[in-house]
The first five atom37 places (N, CA, C, CB, O) and aatype in JSON, in Angstrom:
{
  "aatype": [12, 11, 19, 15, 14, 18, 1, 13, 13, 10, 17, 10, 16, 10, 16, 1, 10, 10, 1, 13, 1, 0, 6, 0, 19, 10, 0, 13, 8, 18, 7, 8, 5, 9, 19, 2, 17, 13, 11, 15, 6, 16, 13, 6, 18, 9, 0, 19, 13, 10, 9, 7, 9, 0, 19, 10, 7, 16, 0, 10, 0, 19, 13, 5, 10, 9, 1, 16, 16, 1, 10, 1, 1, 0, 15, 1, 1, 1, 1, 0, 0],
  "atom_mask": [
    [1, 1, 1, 1, 1],
    [1, 1, 1, 1, 1],
    [1, 1, 1, 1, 1],
    [1, 1, 1, 1, 1],
    [1, 1, 1, 1, 1],
    [1, 1, 1, 1, 1],
    [1, 1, 1, 1, 1],
    [1, 1, 1, 1, 1],
    [1, 1, 1, 1, 1],
    [1, 1, 1, 1, 1],
    [1, 1, 1, 1, 1],
    [1, 1, 1, 1, 1],
    [1, 1, 1, 1, 1],
    [1, 1, 1, 1, 1],
    [1, 1, 1, 1, 1],
    [1, 1, 1, 1, 1],
    [1, 1, 1, 1, 1],
    [1, 1, 1, 1, 1],
    [1, 1, 1, 1, 1],
    [1, 1, 1, 1, 1],
    [1, 1, 1, 1, 1],
    [1, 1, 1, 1, 1],
    [1, 1, 1, 1, 1],
    [1, 1, 1, 1, 1],
    [1, 1, 1, 1, 1],
    [1, 1, 1, 1, 1],
    [1, 1, 1, 1, 1],
    [1, 1, 1, 1, 1],
    [1, 1, 1, 1, 1],
    [1, 1, 1, 1, 1],
    [1, 1, 1, 0, 1],
    [1, 1, 1, 1, 1],
    [1, 1, 1, 1, 1],
    [1, 1, 1, 1, 1],
    [1, 1, 1, 1, 1],
    [1, 1, 1, 1, 1],
    [1, 1, 1, 1, 1],
    [1, 1, 1, 1, 1],
    [1, 1, 1, 1, 1],
    [1, 1, 1, 1, 1],
    [1, 1, 1, 1, 1],
    [1, 1, 1, 1, 1],
    [1, 1, 1, 1, 1],
    [1, 1, 1, 1, 1],
    [1, 1, 1, 1, 1],
    [1, 1, 1, 1, 1],
    [1, 1, 1, 1, 1],
    [1, 1, 1, 1, 1],
    [1, 1, 1, 1, 1],
    [1, 1, 1, 1, 1],
    [1, 1, 1, 1, 1],
    [1, 1, 1, 0, 1],
    [1, 1, 1, 1, 1],
    [1, 1, 1, 1, 1],
    [1, 1, 1, 1, 1],
    [1, 1, 1, 1, 1],
    [1, 1, 1, 0, 1],
    [1, 1, 1, 1, 1],
    [1, 1, 1, 1, 1],
    [1, 1, 1, 1, 1],
    [1, 1, 1, 1, 1],
    [1, 1, 1, 1, 1],
    [1, 1, 1, 1, 1],
    [1, 1, 1, 1, 1],
    [1, 1, 1, 1, 1],
    [1, 1, 1, 1, 1],
    [1, 1, 1, 1, 1],
    [1, 1, 1, 1, 1],
    [1, 1, 1, 1, 1],
    [1, 1, 1, 1, 1],
    [1, 1, 1, 1, 1],
    [1, 1, 1, 1, 1],
    [1, 1, 1, 1, 1],
    [1, 1, 1, 1, 1],
    [1, 1, 1, 1, 1],
    [1, 1, 1, 1, 1],
    [1, 1, 1, 1, 1],
    [1, 1, 1, 1, 1],
    [1, 1, 1, 1, 1],
    [1, 1, 1, 1, 1],
    [1, 1, 1, 1, 1]
  ],
  "atom_positions": [
    [[-50.86, 29.77, -31.15], [-51.85, 29.55, -31.14], [-52.01, 31.17, -30.39], [-52.22, 28.12, -30.58], [-51.43, 31.72, -29.46]],
    [[-52.86, 31.47, -31.11], [-53.93, 33.09, -30.85], [-54.88, 32.84, -30.5], [-54.39, 34.08, -31.93], [-55.65, 31.96, -30.87]],
    [[-55.0, 33.95, -29.33], [-56.06, 33.85, -28.6], [-56.37, 35.63, -28.35], [-55.73, 32.81, -27.21], [-55.46, 36.29, -28.85]],
    [[-56.88, 36.03, -28.04], [-57.46, 37.16, -28.21], [-57.47, 37.38, -26.98], [-58.61, 37.27, -28.92], [-58.44, 36.97, -26.33]],
    [[-55.91, 38.41, -26.02], [-55.56, 39.39, -24.99], [-56.89, 39.67, -24.63], [-54.67, 40.68, -25.42], [-57.16, 38.99, -23.65]],
    [[-58.48, 40.81, -25.22], [-59.03, 40.35, -24.62], [-60.08, 39.51, -24.1], [-58.94, 40.75, -24.56], [-60.76, 39.86, -23.13]],
    [[-60.31, 37.88, -24.98], [-60.76, 36.93, -23.92], [-59.89, 36.39, -22.91], [-61.26, 35.87, -24.5], [-60.2, 35.82, -21.87]],
    [[-58.91, 36.62, -23.3], [-57.55, 35.87, -22.26], [-58.61, 36.15, -20.95], [-55.47, 36.97, -22.14], [-59.57, 35.55, -20.47]],
    [[-57.65, 37.84, -20.54], [-57.84, 38.64, -20.09], [-59.34, 38.36, -18.83], [-57.78, 39.51, -21.24], [-59.61, 38.58, -17.65]],
    [[-59.81, 37.91, -19.74], [-61.94, 38.61, -19.66], [-61.5, 36.57, -18.93], [-63.78, 39.18, -22.35], [-61.26, 36.24, -17.77]],
    [[-61.54, 36.08, -19.64], [-61.27, 34.31, -18.43], [-60.92, 33.78, -17.53], [-60.75, 33.47, -18.52], [-61.22, 32.82, -16.81]],
    [[-59.66, 35.1, -17.72], [-58.62, 34.77, -16.51], [-59.23, 35.31, -15.16], [-57.06, 35.52, -16.76], [-59.39, 34.81, -14.05]],
    [[-59.48, 36.52, -15.7], [-60.88, 37.16, -14.24], [-61.39, 36.85, -13.22], [-62.04, 37.3, -14.41], [-61.48, 37.12, -12.02]],
    [[-61.93, 35.81, -14.48], [-63.69, 34.93, -13.76], [-63.92, 34.4, -13.35], [-64.59, 34.4, -13.99], [-64.88, 34.33, -12.58]],
    [[-62.48, 33.09, -13.87], [-61.9, 32.1, -13.28], [-61.3, 32.01, -11.54], [-60.93, 31.96, -14.2], [-61.37, 31.28, -10.54]],
    [[-60.46, 33.71, -12.17], [-60.17, 34.18, -10.11], [-61.07, 34.44, -9.75], [-59.31, 35.44, -9.42], [-60.88, 33.59, -8.88]],
    [[-61.93, 34.79, -9.53], [-63.05, 35.45, -9.16], [-64.06, 33.3, -8.48], [-63.85, 36.76, -11.1], [-64.74, 32.43, -7.94]],
    [[-63.64, 33.62, -8.85], [-64.82, 31.91, -9.26], [-64.35, 31.17, -7.69], [-64.0, 30.38, -11.33], [-64.97, 30.72, -6.72]],
    [[-62.82, 31.35, -8.11], [-62.22, 30.64, -7.32], [-61.87, 31.2, -6.09], [-61.3, 30.22, -7.87], [-61.79, 30.5, -5.08]],
    [[-61.66, 32.4, -6.11], [-61.58, 32.98, -4.69], [-63.04, 33.55, -3.85], [-60.56, 34.25, -4.85], [-63.6, 33.8, -2.79]],
    [[-63.06, 33.51, -4.76], [-64.77, 33.42, -4.28], [-65.54, 32.25, -3.42], [-65.6, 33.36, -5.61], [-66.08, 32.34, -2.31]],
    [[-65.4, 30.87, -4.49], [-64.92, 29.29, -3.12], [-64.31, 29.42, -2.22], [-64.05, 28.11, -3.43], [-64.72, 29.13, -1.09]],
    [[-63.06, 29.92, -2.49], [-62.03, 30.1, -1.07], [-62.68, 30.39, 0.14], [-61.0, 31.31, -1.17], [-62.87, 29.73, 1.16]],
    [[-63.14, 32.14, -0.37], [-64.12, 32.42, 0.61], [-65.33, 31.75, 1.71], [-64.59, 33.0, 0.01], [-65.32, 31.82, 2.93]],
    [[-66.28, 31.12, 0.85], [-67.13, 30.42, 1.57], [-66.23, 29.54, 2.15], [-68.23, 29.84, 0.87], [-65.97, 29.61, 3.35]],
    [[-65.81, 28.83, 1.53], [-65.02, 27.87, 2.56], [-64.36, 28.09, 4.04], [-63.95, 27.5, 1.87], [-64.32, 27.4, 5.06]],
    [[-63.74, 29.71, 3.59], [-63.46, 29.77, 5.03], [-64.64, 30.58, 5.93], [-62.01, 30.5, 5.2], [-64.78, 30.75, 7.14]],
    [[-65.42, 30.99, 4.74], [-66.08, 31.35, 5.75], [-67.51, 30.33, 7.09], [-66.56, 32.44, 4.9], [-68.34, 30.72, 7.91]],
    [[-67.05, 28.95, 6.59], [-67.66, 28.2, 6.56], [-67.27, 27.21, 7.75], [-67.68, 27.9, 5.38], [-68.05, 26.85, 8.63]],
    [[-65.85, 26.8, 7.62], [-64.8, 26.4, 8.19], [-63.63, 26.9, 9.22], [-64.43, 26.16, 7.38], [-62.92, 26.26, 10.0]],
    [[-63.72, 28.44, 8.89], [-62.87, 28.98, 9.25], [-62.07, 28.89, 11.09], [0.0, 0.0, 0.0], [-60.95, 28.68, 11.56]],
    [[-63.51, 29.19, 11.61], [-62.98, 28.12, 13.0], [-63.0, 27.29, 13.55], [-62.99, 28.15, 13.77], [-62.44, 27.27, 14.65]],
    [[-63.7, 26.14, 13.04], [-62.54, 24.6, 12.66], [-61.21, 24.39, 12.99], [-62.26, 24.36, 11.21], [-60.58, 23.64, 13.73]],
    [[-60.84, 25.85, 11.71], [-59.37, 25.4, 10.88], [-58.69, 25.72, 12.15], [-58.73, 26.4, 9.27], [-57.89, 24.99, 12.73]],
    [[-59.27, 27.33, 12.65], [-58.47, 27.81, 13.51], [-58.13, 26.87, 14.49], [-58.94, 28.87, 14.0], [-57.07, 26.26, 14.44]],
    [[-58.8, 26.74, 15.22], [-58.38, 25.45, 17.08], [-58.42, 25.07, 16.27], [-59.14, 24.77, 18.71], [-59.55, 25.3, 15.82]],
    [[-57.49, 24.16, 15.16], [-56.9, 22.66, 14.91], [-55.75, 23.54, 14.63], [-57.56, 21.41, 13.61], [-54.86, 22.75, 14.29]],
    [[-55.37, 24.47, 14.59], [-54.37, 25.34, 14.11], [-53.81, 25.57, 15.37], [-54.8, 26.6, 13.31], [-52.68, 25.74, 15.82]],
    [[-54.56, 25.55, 15.64], [-54.0, 26.27, 17.95], [-53.9, 24.47, 18.34], [-56.32, 27.66, 19.68], [-53.76, 24.77, 19.52]],
    [[-53.87, 23.26, 18.36], [-53.3, 21.97, 18.79], [-52.66, 21.62, 18.95], [-53.31, 21.32, 18.58], [-52.05, 21.38, 17.91]],
    [[-52.06, 21.24, 19.95], [-50.83, 20.32, 20.2], [-50.55, 19.14, 18.57], [-51.34, 19.22, 21.92], [-49.63, 18.82, 17.81]],
    [[-52.23, 18.83, 18.82], [-50.87, 17.64, 17.32], [-50.92, 18.64, 16.37], [-51.6, 15.62, 16.22], [-50.39, 18.23, 15.33]],
    [[-51.21, 19.48, 16.3], [-51.06, 20.85, 14.56], [-49.4, 21.15, 15.13], [-52.62, 23.2, 14.56], [-48.35, 20.96, 14.51]],
    [[-49.53, 21.53, 16.13], [-47.89, 21.45, 16.08], [-46.46, 20.27, 16.33], [-47.67, 22.34, 16.98], [-45.24, 20.2, 16.18]],
    [[-47.61, 19.52, 16.79], [-45.96, 17.91, 16.64], [-46.35, 18.02, 14.93], [-46.41, 15.26, 17.75], [-45.54, 18.57, 14.18]],
    [[-47.57, 17.47, 14.43], [-47.62, 17.88, 12.6], [-46.3, 18.94, 12.13], [-49.39, 18.97, 12.16], [-45.23, 18.45, 11.76]],
    [[-46.49, 20.31, 12.19], [-45.36, 21.37, 11.82], [-44.16, 21.21, 12.51], [-45.77, 22.79, 12.08], [-43.29, 21.45, 11.68]],
    [[-43.72, 20.97, 13.42], [-42.76, 20.75, 13.83], [-42.15, 19.77, 13.18], [-42.88, 20.64, 14.88], [-41.3, 20.4, 12.55]],
    [[-41.97, 18.36, 12.84], [-42.3, 17.12, 12.01], [-41.79, 17.68, 10.46], [-44.18, 16.66, 12.12], [-40.81, 17.5, 9.73]],
    [[-42.76, 18.28, 10.42], [-42.45, 18.89, 8.62], [-41.08, 19.69, 8.27], [-43.74, 20.17, 8.15], [-40.12, 19.39, 7.55]],
    [[-41.31, 20.61, 8.9], [-40.02, 21.46, 9.64], [-38.86, 20.53, 9.62], [-40.31, 21.94, 11.35], [-37.8, 20.59, 8.99]],
    [[-39.21, 19.85, 10.29], [-37.87, 18.93, 10.28], [-37.41, 18.43, 9.25], [0.0, 0.0, 0.0], [-36.21, 18.63, 9.03]],
    [[-38.48, 17.35, 7.96], [-37.95, 16.93, 6.87], [-37.7, 18.3, 6.14], [-38.82, 15.88, 6.17], [-36.61, 18.12, 5.58]],
    [[-38.01, 19.2, 5.93], [-37.84, 20.67, 5.22], [-36.43, 19.87, 5.15], [-38.1, 22.52, 6.12], [-35.99, 19.03, 4.37]],
    [[-35.86, 20.6, 6.47], [-34.77, 20.68, 7.21], [-33.52, 20.51, 6.75], [-34.87, 19.98, 8.04], [-32.64, 21.33, 6.49]],
    [[-33.58, 18.75, 6.66], [-32.91, 17.46, 6.41], [-33.15, 17.22, 4.73], [-33.63, 16.16, 7.45], [-32.52, 16.46, 3.99]],
    [[-34.26, 18.12, 4.4], [-34.17, 17.82, 3.04], [-33.1, 18.56, 2.49], [0.0, 0.0, 0.0], [-32.17, 18.19, 1.77]],
    [[-33.33, 19.45, 2.87], [-32.77, 21.03, 1.95], [-31.49, 20.26, 3.04], [-33.74, 23.39, 2.27], [-32.25, 19.72, 3.84]],
    [[-30.25, 19.95, 3.47], [-29.53, 19.61, 3.88], [-28.92, 18.85, 3.21], [-29.77, 19.4, 4.68], [-27.72, 19.03, 3.03]],
    [[-29.73, 17.59, 2.56], [-29.31, 16.33, 1.78], [-28.99, 17.04, 0.57], [-30.46, 15.07, 1.59], [-27.85, 16.92, 0.11]],
    [[-29.91, 17.83, -0.05], [-29.96, 18.36, -1.48], [-28.4, 19.04, -1.92], [-31.26, 19.59, -1.55], [-27.68, 18.66, -2.84]],
    [[-28.14, 20.3, -0.83], [-27.11, 20.77, -0.15], [-25.71, 19.81, 0.05], [-27.73, 21.1, 1.09], [-24.84, 20.25, -0.7]],
    [[-25.44, 19.12, 0.5], [-24.63, 17.68, 0.15], [-24.24, 17.71, -0.64], [-25.05, 16.55, 0.04], [-23.2, 18.29, -0.94]],
    [[-25.28, 16.8, -1.64], [-25.39, 15.79, -3.0], [-24.6, 17.22, -4.1], [-27.66, 15.14, -3.55], [-23.73, 17.24, -4.98]],
    [[-25.28, 17.99, -3.59], [-24.67, 19.17, -4.95], [-23.27, 19.61, -4.54], [-25.71, 20.84, -5.14], [-22.43, 20.12, -5.29]],
    [[-23.16, 19.37, -3.39], [-21.18, 20.07, -3.2], [-20.54, 18.74, -3.51], [-20.43, 20.76, -1.12], [-19.48, 18.73, -4.15]],
    [[-21.11, 17.59, -3.09], [-20.21, 16.61, -3.64], [-20.67, 16.0, -5.13], [-20.11, 15.45, -2.57], [-20.81, 14.78, -5.18]],
    [[-20.85, 16.57, -6.02], [-20.97, 16.54, -6.82], [-20.37, 17.84, -8.06], [-22.0, 16.18, -6.53], [-19.95, 17.78, -9.22]],
    [[-20.55, 18.77, -7.24], [-19.99, 19.64, -7.9], [-18.07, 18.82, -7.72], [-20.49, 21.38, -7.12], [-17.42, 18.25, -8.6]],
    [[-17.58, 19.14, -5.9], [-16.66, 18.64, -6.82], [-16.09, 17.32, -6.86], [-15.74, 19.35, -6.78], [-15.12, 17.12, -6.13]],
    [[-16.68, 16.03, -7.85], [-16.43, 15.28, -8.1], [-16.4, 16.26, -10.57], [-17.54, 13.96, -7.06], [-15.88, 16.04, -11.67]],
    [[-17.09, 16.95, -10.1], [-16.89, 16.98, -11.56], [-15.96, 18.15, -11.89], [-18.28, 17.11, -12.32], [-15.94, 18.5, -13.07]],
    [[-14.75, 19.17, -10.51], [-14.02, 19.9, -10.83], [-12.87, 18.61, -10.83], [-13.99, 21.24, -9.97], [-11.95, 18.8, -11.62]],
    [[-12.82, 17.87, -10.39], [-12.11, 16.52, -9.55], [-11.52, 16.29, -11.33], [-13.55, 14.85, -8.47], [-10.37, 16.51, -11.68]],
    [[-12.85, 15.69, -12.44], [-12.49, 14.84, -13.53], [-12.16, 16.04, -14.8], [-13.87, 13.64, -13.88], [-11.49, 15.6, -15.73]],
    [[-12.61, 17.59, -14.89], [-12.21, 18.35, -15.49], [-10.76, 18.56, -15.42], [-12.89, 19.19, -15.28], [-10.07, 18.5, -16.44]],
    [[-10.0, 18.94, -13.67], [-8.59, 18.3, -13.66], [-8.17, 17.17, -13.92], [-8.13, 18.33, -12.74], [-7.45, 17.77, -14.72]],
    [[-7.94, 16.26, -14.03], [-7.74, 15.38, -14.42], [-7.47, 15.14, -15.87], [-8.45, 14.9, -13.97], [-6.4, 14.64, -16.21]],
    [[-8.52, 15.52, -16.84], [-9.14, 15.32, -18.25], [-8.23, 17.11, -18.86], [-11.52, 15.21, -18.17], [-8.04, 17.21, -20.07]],
    [[-7.78, 18.31, -17.94], [-6.7, 18.8, -18.68], [-5.67, 18.49, -18.22], [-6.64, 19.99, -18.87], [-4.91, 18.42, -19.18]],
    [[-5.06, 18.21, -17.18], [-3.4, 17.51, -16.82], [-2.72, 16.46, -17.76], [-3.44, 16.63, -15.37], [-1.61, 16.01, -17.48]]
  ]
}
């Protein structure tokens, strides 16, 4: 795929400007409502729940990684013996 670097960076810049402009308009319009929602007790419960799921998922992934690593090492030792 041959693309002119000038043209690529021009479009990249224009699309990023459009994206951040849209984000700024939304923040201006809904900013106070979002900040108030972040300060609510409901949001705190949701955040704690999601953090708990993330921690649990990370712990399960580490456990699975350790388990599979040990199984691989054990099978290599049996093959070598």
